[in-house]
N, C-alpha and C positions, 0 to 999 in steps of 0.2 A: 243180794247184799254183797256177795263176793265181787261181782262185776262192778258195782258202784265203787268199791274200794280200789279196784284195779284202775278204773277210770280216774278216780281222785288222785292216785299216785302218779299217773301219767300227766295229769294237769299240773301237779306240783313240780314234777321234774321239768316239764316244758317251761313253766314259769321261772324256775331257777336258771335254766339255760338262757332264757331271754334276759334275765337280770345280769348274768355273767357277760353275755355278749354286749349289752349296753355299757357295762362298766369298763370293758376293754375297747370300746369303740366299734364293735362289730355291727351294731344297729344304731343308726343315728336318728335323732329327732329331726324331722324334715319340715321346714317351713314351706307350706304350699305356695306355688307360684301361679299368678293369674295375669292374663293380659287385661286390657281395659274392658273389653266386651264381656269377659267372664266375671270380672269385678262388678260391672254394671248389673249383670243379670242376677248375681248372687246377693249383692248388698244394696246397691243404689235403688233398684226396683222393689226391694223388699219393704213391706209395710207392717211387719209383725212386731218390730221392736223400735225403740229409740236407739239409733246407732251413734256411737261415739267413735269416730275414726281419727286416730292419731297418725299423721304422716311423719315419718322419721327416716333416718339413715344412720348407720354405724359411724360414719365420718362426720356427723353433725354434732358439734359439742353442745349446743343448747338442747338438742333432742335428748342427748344422753343425760344431761344435768337434770332434766325434768322427769326422767323415768322413775326414780324412787317416789317422787310425789304422786305421779299418776298411779303407780302400783299401790301406794297407801290409800289413795282415794277408791280404787277398785275394791280393795279389801274391806273398806268401810261402807261401801255402797250396799244399800238394802233394797234398791228398786229392781225387782225382777224383770221389768220391761226395758231396762237399760243394758245394751250389749256393747261391750268394748272390743274394738278391733285395732290392733297396731299394724300399720301398713308400711312396710319397709320399701323405700325407694332406692335402695342400693342397686348397683349394677348386677345383673343376673350371674355374671361370672364370679361374684363374691358370695354367692349363697352358701357354699360349703366352707369356704375359707374364713369368712367374716360373720355372716348373718346367723347361721345355725349355731356356731360356738357362742356368739354374743347372746342369743336368745336363751340358750341352755345355762350360761353363766349367770344371767340376770333374772331368772325366774319370773318372766312376764306373768302378770296376773290375769291375762286375757288372751284371746286368740291373736296369733301373729301370722300375717301373710306377707308375701312379696308381690308388689305390683310391678310387673316387667312389661312395659310397653314404651318403646323408644319414641313414640309420637306424642310426647307430653303436651305439645302445643295444641293437639287435637282433643285431648281429653281433660285437661285441667279445668277448662270452663264448664265442662259437663258435670264435674263434681260440684263446683259452685262458681258462678261467674265472677265472684269477688276475689277469688284466690289468685294470687300472682304466680304461685308455684314455689314460693320460698318455704322452707321448713325450719323449725317445727311448725306444723299447722294441724289444727284439729277442727274437724267438721262434725257438728251434731246434726243428725238427720232424723226427722220423724215424718213419715209419709212424704209429702211434697215440700215440707218446710226444712230449710237448712240454715245453720248458724256457723260462722267461721271465727276461729281464733287463730290468727296468723302470727303467733308469738309463742314464747315459752311461758307456761303457767308459773306463777310466783308463790302460790300458797294453796292450801286446801280450800280456803274461802273463794279464791279466784276460780278454781275449777267448779266449785259448787254454784257460784253465780252464773258461770257459763252454762252449766247443765240446766239450771232452773229456767233459763230462757224458753225452753221448749214447753214448759208447763204454764206459761203466762198466757 
């Protein structure tokens, strides 16, 4: 019993230290960075979920404008098979100065990653051949089926109609 209490105290102290370090910037939330091959292996080849990939960047005004709407949709989503992934297309050298602070400030309601692969002409068609590469763009993927919205969503109904395509 005494050993359990000692371990619990150590855990509490370590937790408090981590909280303090985070609040003063000693530990940063880090958005993971993938090249296209890693992204392809982890997400595009996956068949376990319906994936909702939103491609965005911190410098893209329409991307930023739709973010609150996307977060609201995510919060109201009740489908456990729908997985949301925000894919930053910012330059890699902006990860710590722009992307991480932006993600922390905006409380993304889903996983956020950075896709850092300068050969976009080689991989955009592999995500979906319809995509021109402009953002915001959202790709809904289920197994081998893909749907593209190469635009900013305008309403919750707009997002719902887009997501419902996969179930038709």
